[in-house]
mmCIF entry with sequence, helices, sheets and N, C-alpha, C, O atoms, coordinates in Angstrom:
data_MODEL
# 
_entry.id   MODEL 
# 
_entity.id                         1 
_entity.type                       polymer 
_entity.pdbx_number_of_molecules   1 
# 
_entity_poly.entity_id                      1 
_entity_poly.type                           'polypeptide(L)' 
_entity_poly.nstd_linkage                   no 
_entity_poly.nstd_monomer                   no 
_entity_poly.pdbx_seq_one_letter_code       MGQNNCGCGGNEYGYALILVLFILLVIIGTAWLV 
_entity_poly.pdbx_seq_one_letter_code_can   MGQNNCGCGGNEYGYALILVLFILLVIIGTAWLV 
_entity_poly.pdbx_strand_id                 A 
# 
loop_
_entity_poly_seq.entity_id 
_entity_poly_seq.num 
_entity_poly_seq.mon_id 
_entity_poly_seq.hetero 
1 1  MET n 
1 2  GLY n 
1 3  GLN n 
1 4  ASN n 
1 5  ASN n 
1 6  CYS n 
1 7  GLY n 
1 8  CYS n 
1 9  GLY n 
1 10 GLY n 
1 11 ASN n 
1 12 GLU n 
1 13 TYR n 
1 14 GLY n 
1 15 TYR n 
1 16 ALA n 
1 17 LEU n 
1 18 ILE n 
1 19 LEU n 
1 20 VAL n 
1 21 LEU n 
1 22 PHE n 
1 23 ILE n 
1 24 LEU n 
1 25 LEU n 
1 26 VAL n 
1 27 ILE n 
1 28 ILE n 
1 29 GLY n 
1 30 THR n 
1 31 ALA n 
1 32 TRP n 
1 33 LEU n 
1 34 VAL n 
# 
_struct_asym.id          A 
_struct_asym.entity_id   1 
# 
_struct_conf.conf_type_id            HELX_P 
_struct_conf.id                      HELX_P1 
_struct_conf.pdbx_PDB_helix_id       AA1 
_struct_conf.beg_label_comp_id       GLY 
_struct_conf.beg_label_asym_id       A 
_struct_conf.beg_label_seq_id        2 
_struct_conf.pdbx_beg_PDB_ins_code   ? 
_struct_conf.end_label_comp_id       LEU 
_struct_conf.end_label_asym_id       A 
_struct_conf.end_label_seq_id        33 
_struct_conf.pdbx_end_PDB_ins_code   ? 
_struct_conf.beg_auth_comp_id        GLY 
_struct_conf.beg_auth_asym_id        A 
_struct_conf.beg_auth_seq_id         2 
_struct_conf.end_auth_comp_id        LEU 
_struct_conf.end_auth_asym_id        A 
_struct_conf.end_auth_seq_id         33 
_struct_conf.pdbx_PDB_helix_class    1 
_struct_conf.details                 ? 
_struct_conf.pdbx_PDB_helix_length   32 
# 
_struct_conf_type.id          HELX_P 
_struct_conf_type.criteria    ? 
_struct_conf_type.reference   ? 
# 
loop_
_atom_site.group_PDB 
_atom_site.id 
_atom_site.type_symbol 
_atom_site.label_atom_id 
_atom_site.label_alt_id 
_atom_site.label_comp_id 
_atom_site.label_asym_id 
_atom_site.label_entity_id 
_atom_site.label_seq_id 
_atom_site.pdbx_PDB_ins_code 
_atom_site.Cartn_x 
_atom_site.Cartn_y 
_atom_site.Cartn_z 
_atom_site.occupancy 
_atom_site.B_iso_or_equiv 
_atom_site.pdbx_formal_charge 
_atom_site.auth_seq_id 
_atom_site.auth_comp_id 
_atom_site.auth_asym_id 
_atom_site.auth_atom_id 
_atom_site.pdbx_PDB_model_num 
ATOM 1   N N  . MET A 1 1  ? -135.658 -137.029 1.421   1.00 0.00 ? 1  MET A N  1 
ATOM 2   C CA . MET A 1 1  ? -134.391 -137.348 0.744   1.00 0.00 ? 1  MET A CA 1 
ATOM 3   C C  . MET A 1 1  ? -134.673 -137.978 -0.624  1.00 0.00 ? 1  MET A C  1 
ATOM 4   O O  . MET A 1 1  ? -133.901 -137.794 -1.565  1.00 0.00 ? 1  MET A O  1 
ATOM 5   N N  . GLY A 1 2  ? -135.777 -138.720 -0.730  1.00 0.00 ? 2  GLY A N  1 
ATOM 6   C CA . GLY A 1 2  ? -136.110 -139.353 -2.005  1.00 0.00 ? 2  GLY A CA 1 
ATOM 7   C C  . GLY A 1 2  ? -136.295 -138.309 -3.094  1.00 0.00 ? 2  GLY A C  1 
ATOM 8   O O  . GLY A 1 2  ? -135.859 -138.489 -4.231  1.00 0.00 ? 2  GLY A O  1 
ATOM 9   N N  . GLN A 1 3  ? -136.955 -137.206 -2.723  1.00 0.00 ? 3  GLN A N  1 
ATOM 10  C CA . GLN A 1 3  ? -137.198 -136.150 -3.708  1.00 0.00 ? 3  GLN A CA 1 
ATOM 11  C C  . GLN A 1 3  ? -135.873 -135.507 -4.130  1.00 0.00 ? 3  GLN A C  1 
ATOM 12  O O  . GLN A 1 3  ? -135.673 -135.194 -5.303  1.00 0.00 ? 3  GLN A O  1 
ATOM 13  N N  . ASN A 1 4  ? -134.982 -135.315 -3.172  1.00 0.00 ? 4  ASN A N  1 
ATOM 14  C CA . ASN A 1 4  ? -133.686 -134.694 -3.465  1.00 0.00 ? 4  ASN A CA 1 
ATOM 15  C C  . ASN A 1 4  ? -132.872 -135.581 -4.402  1.00 0.00 ? 4  ASN A C  1 
ATOM 16  O O  . ASN A 1 4  ? -132.228 -135.093 -5.330  1.00 0.00 ? 4  ASN A O  1 
ATOM 17  N N  . ASN A 1 5  ? -132.909 -136.895 -4.148  1.00 0.00 ? 5  ASN A N  1 
ATOM 18  C CA . ASN A 1 5  ? -132.157 -137.839 -4.979  1.00 0.00 ? 5  ASN A CA 1 
ATOM 19  C C  . ASN A 1 5  ? -132.691 -137.830 -6.412  1.00 0.00 ? 5  ASN A C  1 
ATOM 20  O O  . ASN A 1 5  ? -131.919 -137.827 -7.371  1.00 0.00 ? 5  ASN A O  1 
ATOM 21  N N  . CYS A 1 6  ? -134.015 -137.825 -6.544  1.00 0.00 ? 6  CYS A N  1 
ATOM 22  C CA . CYS A 1 6  ? -134.632 -137.828 -7.872  1.00 0.00 ? 6  CYS A CA 1 
ATOM 23  C C  . CYS A 1 6  ? -134.308 -136.516 -8.589  1.00 0.00 ? 6  CYS A C  1 
ATOM 24  O O  . CYS A 1 6  ? -134.009 -136.513 -9.783  1.00 0.00 ? 6  CYS A O  1 
ATOM 25  N N  . GLY A 1 7  ? -134.371 -135.395 -7.848  1.00 0.00 ? 7  GLY A N  1 
ATOM 26  C CA . GLY A 1 7  ? -134.081 -134.092 -8.443  1.00 0.00 ? 7  GLY A CA 1 
ATOM 27  C C  . GLY A 1 7  ? -132.641 -134.023 -8.921  1.00 0.00 ? 7  GLY A C  1 
ATOM 28  O O  . GLY A 1 7  ? -132.357 -133.426 -9.960  1.00 0.00 ? 7  GLY A O  1 
ATOM 29  N N  . CYS A 1 8  ? -131.728 -134.633 -8.167  1.00 0.00 ? 8  CYS A N  1 
ATOM 30  C CA . CYS A 1 8  ? -130.315 -134.609 -8.547  1.00 0.00 ? 8  CYS A CA 1 
ATOM 31  C C  . CYS A 1 8  ? -130.120 -135.346 -9.864  1.00 0.00 ? 8  CYS A C  1 
ATOM 32  O O  . CYS A 1 8  ? -129.409 -134.869 -10.748 1.00 0.00 ? 8  CYS A O  1 
ATOM 33  N N  . GLY A 1 9  ? -130.748 -136.502 -9.992  1.00 0.00 ? 9  GLY A N  1 
ATOM 34  C CA . GLY A 1 9  ? -130.622 -137.291 -11.218 1.00 0.00 ? 9  GLY A CA 1 
ATOM 35  C C  . GLY A 1 9  ? -131.174 -136.522 -12.409 1.00 0.00 ? 9  GLY A C  1 
ATOM 36  O O  . GLY A 1 9  ? -130.550 -136.479 -13.470 1.00 0.00 ? 9  GLY A O  1 
ATOM 37  N N  . GLY A 1 10 ? -132.358 -135.906 -12.234 1.00 0.00 ? 10 GLY A N  1 
ATOM 38  C CA . GLY A 1 10 ? -132.958 -135.145 -13.323 1.00 0.00 ? 10 GLY A CA 1 
ATOM 39  C C  . GLY A 1 10 ? -132.091 -133.947 -13.681 1.00 0.00 ? 10 GLY A C  1 
ATOM 40  O O  . GLY A 1 10 ? -131.971 -133.587 -14.852 1.00 0.00 ? 10 GLY A O  1 
ATOM 41  N N  . ASN A 1 11 ? -131.486 -133.329 -12.665 1.00 0.00 ? 11 ASN A N  1 
ATOM 42  C CA . ASN A 1 11 ? -130.645 -132.154 -12.898 1.00 0.00 ? 11 ASN A CA 1 
ATOM 43  C C  . ASN A 1 11 ? -129.408 -132.542 -13.698 1.00 0.00 ? 11 ASN A C  1 
ATOM 44  O O  . ASN A 1 11 ? -129.005 -131.820 -14.609 1.00 0.00 ? 11 ASN A O  1 
ATOM 45  N N  . GLU A 1 12 ? -128.809 -133.672 -13.362 1.00 0.00 ? 12 GLU A N  1 
ATOM 46  C CA . GLU A 1 12 ? -127.611 -134.124 -14.085 1.00 0.00 ? 12 GLU A CA 1 
ATOM 47  C C  . GLU A 1 12 ? -127.943 -134.389 -15.551 1.00 0.00 ? 12 GLU A C  1 
ATOM 48  O O  . GLU A 1 12 ? -127.188 -134.007 -16.445 1.00 0.00 ? 12 GLU A O  1 
ATOM 49  N N  . TYR A 1 13 ? -129.080 -135.047 -15.791 1.00 0.00 ? 13 TYR A N  1 
ATOM 50  C CA . TYR A 1 13 ? -129.473 -135.379 -17.163 1.00 0.00 ? 13 TYR A CA 1 
ATOM 51  C C  . TYR A 1 13 ? -129.745 -134.094 -17.951 1.00 0.00 ? 13 TYR A C  1 
ATOM 52  O O  . TYR A 1 13 ? -129.322 -133.959 -19.099 1.00 0.00 ? 13 TYR A O  1 
ATOM 53  N N  . GLY A 1 14 ? -130.451 -133.159 -17.326 1.00 0.00 ? 14 GLY A N  1 
ATOM 54  C CA . GLY A 1 14 ? -130.762 -131.894 -17.997 1.00 0.00 ? 14 GLY A CA 1 
ATOM 55  C C  . GLY A 1 14 ? -129.499 -131.098 -18.276 1.00 0.00 ? 14 GLY A C  1 
ATOM 56  O O  . GLY A 1 14 ? -129.357 -130.505 -19.345 1.00 0.00 ? 14 GLY A O  1 
ATOM 57  N N  . TYR A 1 15 ? -128.576 -131.083 -17.311 1.00 0.00 ? 15 TYR A N  1 
ATOM 58  C CA . TYR A 1 15 ? -127.323 -130.337 -17.477 1.00 0.00 ? 15 TYR A CA 1 
ATOM 59  C C  . TYR A 1 15 ? -126.499 -130.918 -18.622 1.00 0.00 ? 15 TYR A C  1 
ATOM 60  O O  . TYR A 1 15 ? -125.921 -130.178 -19.418 1.00 0.00 ? 15 TYR A O  1 
ATOM 61  N N  . ALA A 1 16 ? -126.449 -132.239 -18.698 1.00 0.00 ? 16 ALA A N  1 
ATOM 62  C CA . ALA A 1 16 ? -125.682 -132.898 -19.766 1.00 0.00 ? 16 ALA A CA 1 
ATOM 63  C C  . ALA A 1 16 ? -126.301 -132.584 -21.125 1.00 0.00 ? 16 ALA A C  1 
ATOM 64  O O  . ALA A 1 16 ? -125.587 -132.345 -22.098 1.00 0.00 ? 16 ALA A O  1 
ATOM 65  N N  . LEU A 1 17 ? -127.637 -132.587 -21.187 1.00 0.00 ? 17 LEU A N  1 
ATOM 66  C CA . LEU A 1 17 ? -128.327 -132.321 -22.451 1.00 0.00 ? 17 LEU A CA 1 
ATOM 67  C C  . LEU A 1 17 ? -128.061 -130.894 -22.912 1.00 0.00 ? 17 LEU A C  1 
ATOM 68  O O  . LEU A 1 17 ? -127.786 -130.653 -24.087 1.00 0.00 ? 17 LEU A O  1 
ATOM 69  N N  . ILE A 1 18 ? -128.146 -129.936 -21.964 1.00 0.00 ? 18 ILE A N  1 
ATOM 70  C CA . ILE A 1 18 ? -127.892 -128.529 -22.295 1.00 0.00 ? 18 ILE A CA 1 
ATOM 71  C C  . ILE A 1 18 ? -126.442 -128.350 -22.731 1.00 0.00 ? 18 ILE A C  1 
ATOM 72  O O  . ILE A 1 18 ? -126.157 -127.586 -23.653 1.00 0.00 ? 18 ILE A O  1 
ATOM 73  N N  . LEU A 1 19 ? -125.521 -129.058 -22.065 1.00 0.00 ? 19 LEU A N  1 
ATOM 74  C CA . LEU A 1 19 ? -124.101 -128.944 -22.396 1.00 0.00 ? 19 LEU A CA 1 
ATOM 75  C C  . LEU A 1 19 ? -123.848 -129.427 -23.822 1.00 0.00 ? 19 LEU A C  1 
ATOM 76  O O  . LEU A 1 19 ? -123.108 -128.793 -24.574 1.00 0.00 ? 19 LEU A O  1 
ATOM 77  N N  . VAL A 1 20 ? -124.464 -130.548 -24.191 1.00 0.00 ? 20 VAL A N  1 
ATOM 78  C CA . VAL A 1 20 ? -124.300 -131.092 -25.546 1.00 0.00 ? 20 VAL A CA 1 
ATOM 79  C C  . VAL A 1 20 ? -124.866 -130.124 -26.578 1.00 0.00 ? 20 VAL A C  1 
ATOM 80  O O  . VAL A 1 20 ? -124.240 -129.880 -27.610 1.00 0.00 ? 20 VAL A O  1 
ATOM 81  N N  . LEU A 1 21 ? -126.045 -129.572 -26.305 1.00 0.00 ? 21 LEU A N  1 
ATOM 82  C CA . LEU A 1 21 ? -126.669 -128.624 -27.238 1.00 0.00 ? 21 LEU A CA 1 
ATOM 83  C C  . LEU A 1 21 ? -125.799 -127.385 -27.387 1.00 0.00 ? 21 LEU A C  1 
ATOM 84  O O  . LEU A 1 21 ? -125.665 -126.848 -28.487 1.00 0.00 ? 21 LEU A O  1 
ATOM 85  N N  . PHE A 1 22 ? -125.204 -126.924 -26.281 1.00 0.00 ? 22 PHE A N  1 
ATOM 86  C CA . PHE A 1 22 ? -124.340 -125.743 -26.314 1.00 0.00 ? 22 PHE A CA 1 
ATOM 87  C C  . PHE A 1 22 ? -123.108 -126.006 -27.171 1.00 0.00 ? 22 PHE A C  1 
ATOM 88  O O  . PHE A 1 22 ? -122.703 -125.154 -27.962 1.00 0.00 ? 22 PHE A O  1 
ATOM 89  N N  . ILE A 1 23 ? -122.514 -127.184 -27.013 1.00 0.00 ? 23 ILE A N  1 
ATOM 90  C CA . ILE A 1 23 ? -121.321 -127.540 -27.794 1.00 0.00 ? 23 ILE A CA 1 
ATOM 91  C C  . ILE A 1 23 ? -121.673 -127.602 -29.277 1.00 0.00 ? 23 ILE A C  1 
ATOM 92  O O  . ILE A 1 23 ? -120.917 -127.116 -30.118 1.00 0.00 ? 23 ILE A O  1 
ATOM 93  N N  . LEU A 1 24 ? -122.821 -128.201 -29.598 1.00 0.00 ? 24 LEU A N  1 
ATOM 94  C CA . LEU A 1 24 ? -123.257 -128.289 -30.995 1.00 0.00 ? 24 LEU A CA 1 
ATOM 95  C C  . LEU A 1 24 ? -123.458 -126.890 -31.558 1.00 0.00 ? 24 LEU A C  1 
ATOM 96  O O  . LEU A 1 24 ? -123.096 -126.623 -32.703 1.00 0.00 ? 24 LEU A O  1 
ATOM 97  N N  . LEU A 1 25 ? -124.034 -125.993 -30.758 1.00 0.00 ? 25 LEU A N  1 
ATOM 98  C CA . LEU A 1 25 ? -124.278 -124.624 -31.202 1.00 0.00 ? 25 LEU A CA 1 
ATOM 99  C C  . LEU A 1 25 ? -122.961 -123.922 -31.501 1.00 0.00 ? 25 LEU A C  1 
ATOM 100 O O  . LEU A 1 25 ? -122.853 -123.201 -32.492 1.00 0.00 ? 25 LEU A O  1 
ATOM 101 N N  . VAL A 1 26 ? -121.958 -124.129 -30.651 1.00 0.00 ? 26 VAL A N  1 
ATOM 102 C CA . VAL A 1 26 ? -120.645 -123.512 -30.852 1.00 0.00 ? 26 VAL A CA 1 
ATOM 103 C C  . VAL A 1 26 ? -119.994 -124.056 -32.124 1.00 0.00 ? 26 VAL A C  1 
ATOM 104 O O  . VAL A 1 26 ? -119.430 -123.294 -32.910 1.00 0.00 ? 26 VAL A O  1 
ATOM 105 N N  . ILE A 1 27 ? -120.072 -125.364 -32.324 1.00 0.00 ? 27 ILE A N  1 
ATOM 106 C CA . ILE A 1 27 ? -119.472 -125.982 -33.516 1.00 0.00 ? 27 ILE A CA 1 
ATOM 107 C C  . ILE A 1 27 ? -120.144 -125.462 -34.782 1.00 0.00 ? 27 ILE A C  1 
ATOM 108 O O  . ILE A 1 27 ? -119.468 -125.112 -35.750 1.00 0.00 ? 27 ILE A O  1 
ATOM 109 N N  . ILE A 1 28 ? -121.471 -125.412 -34.775 1.00 0.00 ? 28 ILE A N  1 
ATOM 110 C CA . ILE A 1 28 ? -122.209 -124.921 -35.947 1.00 0.00 ? 28 ILE A CA 1 
ATOM 111 C C  . ILE A 1 28 ? -121.883 -123.448 -36.186 1.00 0.00 ? 28 ILE A C  1 
ATOM 112 O O  . ILE A 1 28 ? -121.712 -123.027 -37.330 1.00 0.00 ? 28 ILE A O  1 
ATOM 113 N N  . GLY A 1 29 ? -121.798 -122.669 -35.114 1.00 0.00 ? 29 GLY A N  1 
ATOM 114 C CA . GLY A 1 29 ? -121.479 -121.243 -35.243 1.00 0.00 ? 29 GLY A CA 1 
ATOM 115 C C  . GLY A 1 29 ? -120.091 -121.049 -35.832 1.00 0.00 ? 29 GLY A C  1 
ATOM 116 O O  . GLY A 1 29 ? -119.893 -120.196 -36.696 1.00 0.00 ? 29 GLY A O  1 
ATOM 117 N N  . THR A 1 30 ? -119.133 -121.835 -35.367 1.00 0.00 ? 30 THR A N  1 
ATOM 118 C CA . THR A 1 30 ? -117.762 -121.731 -35.881 1.00 0.00 ? 30 THR A CA 1 
ATOM 119 C C  . THR A 1 30 ? -117.710 -122.119 -37.353 1.00 0.00 ? 30 THR A C  1 
ATOM 120 O O  . THR A 1 30 ? -117.066 -121.443 -38.155 1.00 0.00 ? 30 THR A O  1 
ATOM 121 N N  . ALA A 1 31 ? -118.382 -123.200 -37.704 1.00 0.00 ? 31 ALA A N  1 
ATOM 122 C CA . ALA A 1 31 ? -118.401 -123.660 -39.097 1.00 0.00 ? 31 ALA A CA 1 
ATOM 123 C C  . ALA A 1 31 ? -119.066 -122.607 -39.988 1.00 0.00 ? 31 ALA A C  1 
ATOM 124 O O  . ALA A 1 31 ? -118.660 -122.409 -41.133 1.00 0.00 ? 31 ALA A O  1 
ATOM 125 N N  . TRP A 1 32 ? -120.095 -121.929 -39.451 1.00 0.00 ? 32 TRP A N  1 
ATOM 126 C CA . TRP A 1 32 ? -120.812 -120.920 -40.233 1.00 0.00 ? 32 TRP A CA 1 
ATOM 127 C C  . TRP A 1 32 ? -119.904 -119.716 -40.497 1.00 0.00 ? 32 TRP A C  1 
ATOM 128 O O  . TRP A 1 32 ? -119.891 -119.159 -41.595 1.00 0.00 ? 32 TRP A O  1 
ATOM 129 N N  . LEU A 1 33 ? -119.143 -119.325 -39.460 1.00 0.00 ? 33 LEU A N  1 
ATOM 130 C CA . LEU A 1 33 ? -118.246 -118.170 -39.607 1.00 0.00 ? 33 LEU A CA 1 
ATOM 131 C C  . LEU A 1 33 ? -117.107 -118.493 -40.561 1.00 0.00 ? 33 LEU A C  1 
ATOM 132 O O  . LEU A 1 33 ? -116.684 -117.639 -41.341 1.00 0.00 ? 33 LEU A O  1 
ATOM 133 N N  . VAL A 1 34 ? -116.611 -119.725 -40.501 1.00 0.00 ? 34 VAL A N  1 
ATOM 134 C CA . VAL A 1 34 ? -115.501 -120.125 -41.369 1.00 0.00 ? 34 VAL A CA 1 
ATOM 135 C C  . VAL A 1 34 ? -116.050 -120.472 -42.742 1.00 0.00 ? 34 VAL A C  1 
ATOM 136 O O  . VAL A 1 34 ? -115.288 -120.837 -43.638 1.00 0.00 ? 34 VAL A O  1 
# 
């Protein structure tokens, strides 16, 4: 269970980081098109 708990925390952090990068990419792409 310890491994599962640690994996969950790492997964949440990685998911949040990817989500932020994706949003930044969309904003930059929109600004570039406009």
